[in-house]
C-alpha positions in Angstrom: -4.9 8.6 -35.5 -4.8 11.9 -33.8 -8.0 12.8 -31.8 -8.7 16.3 -30.8 -9.5 16.9 -27.1 -9.5 19.5 -24.5 -8.3 19.6 -20.8 -10.5 17.9 -18.2 -10.4 19.2 -14.7 -9.5 17.1 -11.7 -6.7 15.0 -13.2 -4.2 15.6 -10.5 -2.6 12.4 -9.2 -2.8 11.8 -5.4 -0.4 9.8 -3.2 -0.8 6.8 -5.4 -2.0 7.9 -8.9 -5.3 9.2 -10.2 -8.4 7.8 -8.6 -12.0 8.7 -9.5 -15.4 7.0 -9.8 -15.3 4.3 -12.5 -17.9 6.2 -14.6 -15.6 9.3 -14.6 -12.9 7.2 -16.2 -15.4 5.8 -18.7 -16.4 9.2 -19.8 -15.3 10.5 -23.2 -11.6 11.3 -23.4 -10.9 11.0 -19.6 -8.6 8.0 -19.6 -7.1 9.0 -23.0 -6.2 12.5 -21.8 -4.4 11.2 -18.8 -2.5 8.4 -20.6 -1.4 10.8 -23.3 -0.3 13.3 -20.7 1.8 10.5 -19.1 3.5 9.8 -22.4 4.0 13.5 -23.1 5.3 14.4 -19.6 7.9 11.5 -19.7 9.4 12.5 -23.1 7.1 10.5 -25.4 6.7 6.7 -25.9 8.6 6.4 -29.2 10.8 3.2 -29.1 10.0 2.5 -25.4 8.8 -0.6 -23.6 6.1 -0.6 -20.9 4.4 -3.0 -18.5 0.6 -2.7 -18.4 -1.9 -4.5 -16.1 -4.3 -4.1 -13.2 -6.3 -5.6 -10.5 -9.2 -6.8 -12.6 -11.8 -4.4 -11.3 -14.6 -3.2 -13.5 -13.4 -1.4 -16.6 -9.9 -2.9 -16.3 -10.0 -4.9 -19.5 -11.4 -2.1 -21.5 -8.8 0.4 -20.1 -6.0 -2.1 -21.0 -7.1 -2.1 -24.6 -7.2 1.7 -24.8 -3.7 1.9 -23.3 -2.3 -0.7 -25.8 -3.7 1.2 -28.7 -2.4 4.6 -27.4 1.0 3.1 -26.8 1.1 1.8 -30.3 0.0 5.1 -31.8 2.6 6.9 -29.8 5.4 4.7 -31.2 6.1 2.3 -28.3 8.2 -0.7 -29.3 6.8 -3.3 -26.9 4.2 -3.6 -24.1 4.2 -6.5 -21.6 0.7 -7.2 -20.3 -0.6 -9.8 -17.8 -3.0 -12.4 -19.2 -6.5 -11.0 -19.0 -5.0 -7.6 -18.3 -4.2 -8.8 -14.8 -1.2 -7.9 -12.7 -0.8 -7.3 -9.0 1.0 -4.0 -8.2 4.1 -5.7 -6.8 4.2 -8.1 -9.7 4.0 -5.2 -12.1 6.9 -3.5 -10.3 8.9 -6.7 -10.5 8.3 -7.0 -14.3 9.4 -3.4 -14.9 12.7 -4.2 -13.1 13.1 -7.7 -14.5 12.7 -6.6 -18.1 14.3 -3.2 -17.6 11.3 -1.4 -19.2 10.8 2.3 -19.4 8.0 2.1 -16.8 4.5 0.8 -16.4 0.9 1.8 -16.3 -0.9 0.1 -13.4 -4.7 0.1 -13.2 -6.1 0.0 -9.7 -7.8 2.0 -7.0 -6.0 -0.3 -4.5 -8.2 -1.0 -1.5 -11.1 1.0 -2.7 -14.3 -0.8 -3.8 -14.8 -1.8 -7.4 -17.7 -1.8 -9.8 -19.6 0.4 -12.2 -20.7 2.7 -9.4 -17.4 2.4 -7.4 -13.8 3.4 -7.9 -11.1 3.1 -10.6 -7.5 4.3 -10.8 -4.4 4.5 -12.8 -0.8 5.4 -12.0 2.5 5.5 -13.8 5.5 3.7 -12.3 9.0 4.7 -13.5 11.9 2.5 -14.7 12.9 1.6 -11.1 9.5 0.0 -10.7 8.3 2.5 -8.2 5.5 5.1 -8.3 6.3 8.4 -10.1 7.9 10.9 -7.8 6.2 14.2 -7.0 8.0 16.2 -9.7 6.8 13.8 -12.3 3.2 13.7 -11.1 3.2 17.4 -11.1 4.5 17.5 -14.7 1.8 15.0 -15.7 -0.9 17.1 -14.1 0.4 20.2 -15.8 0.2 18.5 -19.2 -3.4 17.5 -18.5 -4.2 21.1 -18.2 -3.0 22.0 -21.6 -3.6 18.9 -23.7 -5.3 19.4 -27.1 -5.0 15.9 -28.7 -4.2 12.3 -28.0 -3.1 9.5 -30.3 -5.0 6.2 -30.7 -4.4 3.4 -33.1 -7.3 2.4 -35.2 -6.8 -1.4 -34.7 -8.8 -4.4 -33.4 -8.5 -5.3 -29.7 -5.6 -7.5 -28.6 -6.4 -11.0 -27.4 -5.2 -10.4 -23.9 -6.5 -13.8 -22.7 -4.0 -15.6 -24.9 -0.4 -15.9 -23.8 2.0 -15.2 -26.6 3.2 -12.5 -28.9 0.9 -10.2 -30.9 1.2 -6.9 -32.7 -0.6 -3.6 -33.0 0.9 -2.0 -36.1 4.6 -2.0 -35.4 4.3 -2.5 -31.6 4.9 -5.9 -30.1 2.4 -7.0 -27.3 3.7 -9.8 -25.0 0.9 -11.4 -23.1 2.4 -13.3 -20.2 1.4 -15.4 -17.2 0.9 -12.8 -14.5 2.0 -15.0 -11.6 5.0 -17.0 -12.8 7.8 -14.4 -12.6 6.6 -13.1 -9.3 6.4 -16.6 -7.8 9.9 -17.3 -9.0 11.2 -14.2 -7.3 9.6 -15.3 -4.0 11.4 -18.6 -4.2 14.7 -16.7 -4.2 13.8 -14.7 -1.0 12.3 -17.4 1.3 13.1 -20.9 2.4 10.3 -22.7 0.6 11.4 -26.2 1.8 11.2 -25.1 5.4 7.8 -23.5 5.0 6.6 -26.6 3.2 7.7 -28.6 6.2 5.8 -26.3 8.4 2.6 -27.0 6.5 3.4 -30.7 6.4 3.4 -30.8 10.2 -0.2 -29.7 10.3 0.2 -25.9 10.4 -3.1 -24.4 9.4 -3.6 -21.1 7.6 -6.4 -19.0 6.2 -5.6 -16.4 3.5 -8.5 -14.1 2.4 -7.8 -12.7 -1.1 -11.0 -10.7 -0.9 -12.0 -11.6 -4.5 -9.1 -9.5 -5.7 -5.9 -9.8 -7.6 -3.8 -11.7 -5.0 -6.0 -14.8 -5.2 -4.2 -16.5 -8.1 -0.8 -15.5 -6.7 -1.7 -16.9 -3.2 -3.2 -20.0 -4.5 -0.2 -20.8 -6.7 2.4 -20.1 -4.0 0.7 -21.2 -0.8 -1.3 -24.2 -2.0 0.6 -25.4 -5.0 4.3 -24.6 -4.2 4.2 -24.7 -0.4 1.7 -27.4 0.2 -0.9 -25.6 2.2 -4.2 -27.4 2.4 -6.7 -26.9 -0.5 -9.0 -24.1 0.5 -6.4 -22.3 2.5 -7.0 -19.4 0.1 -10.6 -18.1 0.2 -12.2 -15.6 -2.2 -9.4 -16.5 -4.6 -11.0 -15.5 -7.9 -10.6 -11.9 -8.9 -14.0 -10.3 -9.6 -14.9 -7.0 -11.2 -16.7 -5.8 -8.1 -14.7 -7.9 -5.6 -17.8 -9.9 -5.0 -19.4 -6.9 -3.3 -16.5 -6.9 -0.8 -14.5 -3.9 0.3 -11.0 -5.1 -0.6 -9.3 -3.4 2.3 -7.5 -5.9 4.6 -8.2 -4.5 8.0 -10.3 -5.7 11.0 -13.4 -3.8 9.8 -13.6 -5.0 6.2 -12.0 -8.4 6.7 -14.4 -9.2 9.5 -15.0 -12.8 8.4 -11.3 -13.6 8.7 -11.2 -11.8 12.1 -14.1 -13.8 13.4 -12.5 -17.0 12.3 -9.2 -16.2 13.9 -10.8 -15.2 17.1 -13.0 -18.3 17.2 -12.6 -21.6 19.1 -11.2 -23.5 16.1 -9.0 -20.8 14.7 -6.1 -21.7 12.3 -2.6 -20.9 13.4 -2.2 -18.0 11.0 -4.5 -15.7 9.2 -3.8 -13.1 6.5 -5.5 -11.0 3.9 -4.6 -8.8 1.0 -6.2 -5.9 -0.8 -7.5 -5.0 -4.3 -4.2 -4.8 -6.1 -2.1 -7.0 -3.8 0.2 -4.5 -2.2 -1.3 -4.5 1.3 -1.6 -7.1 4.0 -3.2 -7.9 7.3 -1.7 -10.5 9.7 -3.6 -12.2 12.4 -2.6 -15.0 14.8 -4.9 -17.3 16.7 -6.7 -14.9 19.1 -4.3 -12.0 18.4 -4.4 -9.2 15.8 -1.0 -7.8 14.6 -1.1 -4.1 14.0 0.7 -3.1 10.7 3.2 -0.9 12.7 4.0 -3.9 14.9 4.3 -6.2 11.9 6.9 -3.9 10.3 8.9 -3.9 13.6 8.7 -7.7 14.0 9.7 -8.3 10.4 12.7 -5.9 10.8 13.8 -7.8 14.0 13.5 -11.2 12.3 14.2 -10.7 8.6 17.6 -12.3 8.9 15.9 -15.6 9.3 14.9 -15.6 5.7 17.5 -16.4 3.0 17.0 -13.2 1.1 17.9 -11.1 4.1 20.5 -13.2 6.0 23.2 -10.5 5.2 21.2 -8.2 7.5 19.3 -5.0 6.8 20.8 -1.7 5.7 18.1 0.3 7.2 14.3 0.6 7.9 12.0 3.4 6.7 8.4 4.1 7.8 5.9 6.7 6.9 5.5 9.5 9.5 2.1 8.4 10.8 3.4 4.8 11.3 4.3 4.1 14.9 7.9 4.4 16.0 8.1 0.7 16.9 10.4 0.0 14.0 12.7 2.8 15.1 13.4 0.9 18.3 14.4 -2.2 16.3 16.7 -0.2 14.0 18.4 1.4 17.0 19.0 -2.0 18.6 20.3 -3.4 15.3 22.6 -0.4 14.8 21.1 0.5 11.4 19.5 3.6 10.0 15.9 4.6 10.4 14.0 7.0 8.3 10.7 8.8 8.6 9.0 9.8 5.3 5.7 11.3 4.2 2.8 8.9 3.4 3.1 7.5 0.0 5.3 4.6 -1.2 7.0 6.9 -3.7 9.0 8.5 -0.9 10.7 5.2 -0.2 12.1 4.9 -3.7 15.2 7.1 -3.3 16.1 5.4 -0.1 15.8 2.0 -1.6 17.7 2.9 -4.8 20.5 4.5 -2.8 20.9 1.4 -0.7 20.1 3.1 2.5 17.2 0.9 3.5 16.0 -2.7 3.0 12.6 -2.7 4.6 9.8 -0.1 4.4 6.4 0.1 5.9 3.2 2.2 6.4 0.6 1.9 9.0 -2.0 1.6 6.2 -1.2 -2.2 6.0 1.7 -1.8 3.6 5.0 -3.5 4.0 7.8 -4.2 1.5 11.5 -4.5 0.8 14.1 -3.7 -1.8 13.0 -6.7 -4.0 10.5 -4.4 -5.7 9.6 -0.7 -5.4 6.1 -1.2 -4.1 4.6 -2.5 -1.0 3.9 -6.2 -1.3 1.2 -8.0 0.6 2.0 -11.6 -0.2 5.7 -11.0 0.3 5.0 -9.9 3.9 2.9 -13.0 4.5 5.7 -15.2 3.2 8.2 -13.5 5.4 6.0 -14.1 8.4 5.7 -17.8 7.4 9.4 -18.0 7.1 9.8 -16.5 10.6 7.2 -18.9 12.0 8.9 -21.9 10.4 12.3 -20.9 11.9 11.2 -19.8 15.4 8.7 -22.6 15.9 6.6 -20.3 18.0 3.0 -19.0 17.7 2.3 -15.4 16.5 1.2 -14.6 20.1 4.5 -15.9 21.5 6.5 -13.9 18.9 4.6 -10.7 19.6 5.0 -11.1 23.4 8.7 -11.7 23.1 9.0 -8.7 20.9 7.2 -6.4 23.3 9.2 -7.6 26.3 12.4 -6.9 24.4 11.6 -3.6 22.7 8.5 -2.3 24.6 5.1 -1.9 23.1 3.8 1.0 21.0 0.0 0.9 21.4 -1.3 2.3 18.2 -4.6 2.9 16.3 -5.9 4.9 13.4 -9.4 6.5 13.5 -10.9 7.4 10.1 -13.6 10.0 9.7 -14.9 9.3 6.2 -16.9 11.3 3.6 -16.7 14.6 5.4 -17.2 17.8 3.5 -13.9 19.5 2.6 -15.0 22.5 4.6 -15.5 20.5 7.8 -12.3 18.5 7.4 -10.3 21.7 6.7 -11.8 23.4 9.7 -10.5 20.6 12.0 -7.1 20.7 10.4 -6.9 24.5 10.6 -7.9 24.5 14.3 -5.0 22.2 15.3 -2.6 23.9 12.9 -3.3 27.3 14.5 -2.4 25.9 18.0 0.8 24.0 17.1 3.3 26.8 17.9 1.9 27.3 21.5 1.7 23.6 22.4 5.2 22.7 23.5 5.5 22.6 27.3 1.7 22.4 27.8 0.2 19.5 29.8 -2.8 17.6 28.4 -4.4 14.6 30.0 -1.3 14.3 32.2 1.1 14.3 29.3 3.5 17.1 28.5 3.9 18.2 24.8 7.5 18.0 23.7 7.1 19.2 20.1 4.3 20.0 17.7 4.7 20.8 13.9 3.4 20.4 10.4 5.7 17.7 9.1 8.1 18.6 6.3 10.4 16.0 4.7 13.8 16.7 3.2 14.9 13.8 1.1 18.4 12.8 2.2 19.2 11.5 -1.3 18.1 14.2 -3.7 17.5 17.1 -1.3 13.9 17.7 -2.4 11.5 19.0 0.3 7.9 18.0 0.8 5.9 20.2 3.1 2.4 20.0 4.7 2.6 16.3 5.2 0.5 16.0 8.4 0.2 17.6 11.8 2.2 16.1 14.7 1.9 16.5 18.4 4.6 14.5 20.3 4.7 14.1 24.1 7.7 13.7 26.3 7.0 9.9 26.9 7.1 9.3 23.1 3.3 9.2 22.7 2.0 10.9 19.6 -1.0 12.4 17.9 -1.0 12.8 14.1 -3.7 14.3 12.0 -3.8 14.4 8.2 -6.2 14.3 5.2 -6.2 11.1 3.2 -5.1 11.2 -0.5 -6.7 7.9 -1.6 -10.4 8.7 -1.6 -12.6 9.5 -4.5 -15.3 11.5 -2.9 -15.6 13.8 0.1 -12.7 14.1 2.5 -11.3 11.5 4.9 -9.7 12.8 8.1 -7.3 10.4 9.6 -6.3 10.5 13.3 -3.3 8.4 14.3 -2.8 7.7 18.0 0.3 6.2 19.7 1.3 5.5 23.3 4.6 4.0 24.3 5.0 1.5 27.1 8.6 0.5 27.9 7.6 -2.7 29.6 7.7 -5.3 31.1 4.6 -4.0 32.9 1.5 -2.8 31.0 2.1 -4.8 27.8 -1.2 -6.6 27.6 -3.9 -4.0 27.8 -6.7 -3.6 25.3 -5.5 -1.2 22.6 -8.2 1.4 22.7 -8.2 1.4 26.5 -4.5 1.9 26.6 -4.8 4.8 24.2 -7.7 6.4 26.1 -5.7 9.4 27.4 -4.2 10.1 24.0 -7.7 9.9 22.4 -9.0 12.4 24.9 -6.1 14.7 24.3 -6.7 14.5 20.5 -10.3 15.6 21.0 -9.2 18.4 23.3 -6.7 19.7 20.7 -8.5 19.1 17.4 -12.2 18.8 18.4 -13.0 16.4 15.6 -16.2 15.1 17.0 -17.4 18.5 18.2 -16.6 20.1 14.9 -17.9 17.4 12.6 -20.9 16.3 14.6 -19.8 12.7 14.4 -20.2 10.5 17.4 -16.9 8.7 16.5 -14.8 7.4 13.7 -16.2 5.4 10.8 -13.3 2.9 10.8 -10.9 2.0 13.6 -7.8 0.0 12.7 
């Protein structure tokens, strides 16, 4: 049936889809308007095949039913959906590619909290398995501003808890095991027998799934296929409100894991993943591995895993991510690329065969096996490296820093600011950029300062206004940008980096090592003075 509607304000996708409070998505016509706009902006759903699933947060199952009925009413031929409406984001990307579908609708607000009073999200991934590029998200947004009707099949709900084939009108619905195909892909990339032998020797691990979607994937792969001890995966059952947890795998929100890994009887290896399974945190016994360092170490050691023995074609990182991976790429003689924040910017590089590994400082790492970041994949690559090198994480990190130098790095988040205050901070620094080169601040000389713009080397598209950068002559950096993943207020993100060539000065406490860069950032941007905050809300 055709249901009359009218445009709803605020349906512009951010860096990873549309995210709002759950009750906003539950309001009349909100989800339906956006989904219809996706179909309309992509040429219609007639005869097409899609993947649909999400991270199981509150409203996930109801949203899946709406999307299935809308796809049927718009003439789709087939929809593949994970049992219970569940799919991790990397698993959904894999299914899009495996079945050569026309795209997929992924339901998640990633690392944001879930529940009736928390966050929900939806994004469209294209036929390559990756997030829609900017031109397409702009077209979707434009359609939301003029939509006057959506289509919805007047049919009963699909039994999404039952694996098998069903139909809505003329559309086939294939309910599948959400884990099986993804787990099979991982077995082609990593040396499972060698990792099994590692666990058989008494290697201990803790994986915190944070009551989110990765739980079933991690339990099946780590405990069942690789032989990790029962109970290795904690918080393994996906819950609509993530058990009251904030499913963001960083030292602040994964505090229980951090406490265990820094304790007297710590396991050998600790890891966590987020709401939709695309992020990861890695911790060794008594040592935290920063995401920027993790990307660099994985790039330097990826050849130890079967799926990457031929070597890497290149490495890409988001602009705020530390330059540690660039040093590895230079040593390997491969290309390195700096893109804006947002996994969609890696898609062209991956599709063109220019890069094999990609990473962001926001706990996201991935490769060309899918077109999304992939938390569990990163953990398995670390396990493969540990099994091959027969060293602890601390030993691997110290070897890496001695060889490549150390990039001390941290992100300071100032959350839930008013837009006026956040923009005042950004405007203050933006207005000073042109005059900064050559000036000395906290004993460091500014080499360059700009508002980052990215020219895609594959299609020539240009993305401007991607973050403010101040780079010093010693390679240290200050980056300031507004987050695109929140649902209320504004989050100001300050990225701080200081380079130490080594071998001296490689074992300092991170915030102490960054102290002159932190002071320089306050001198330049006056975040605390302008916002009245005593310090950041989250430090990672």
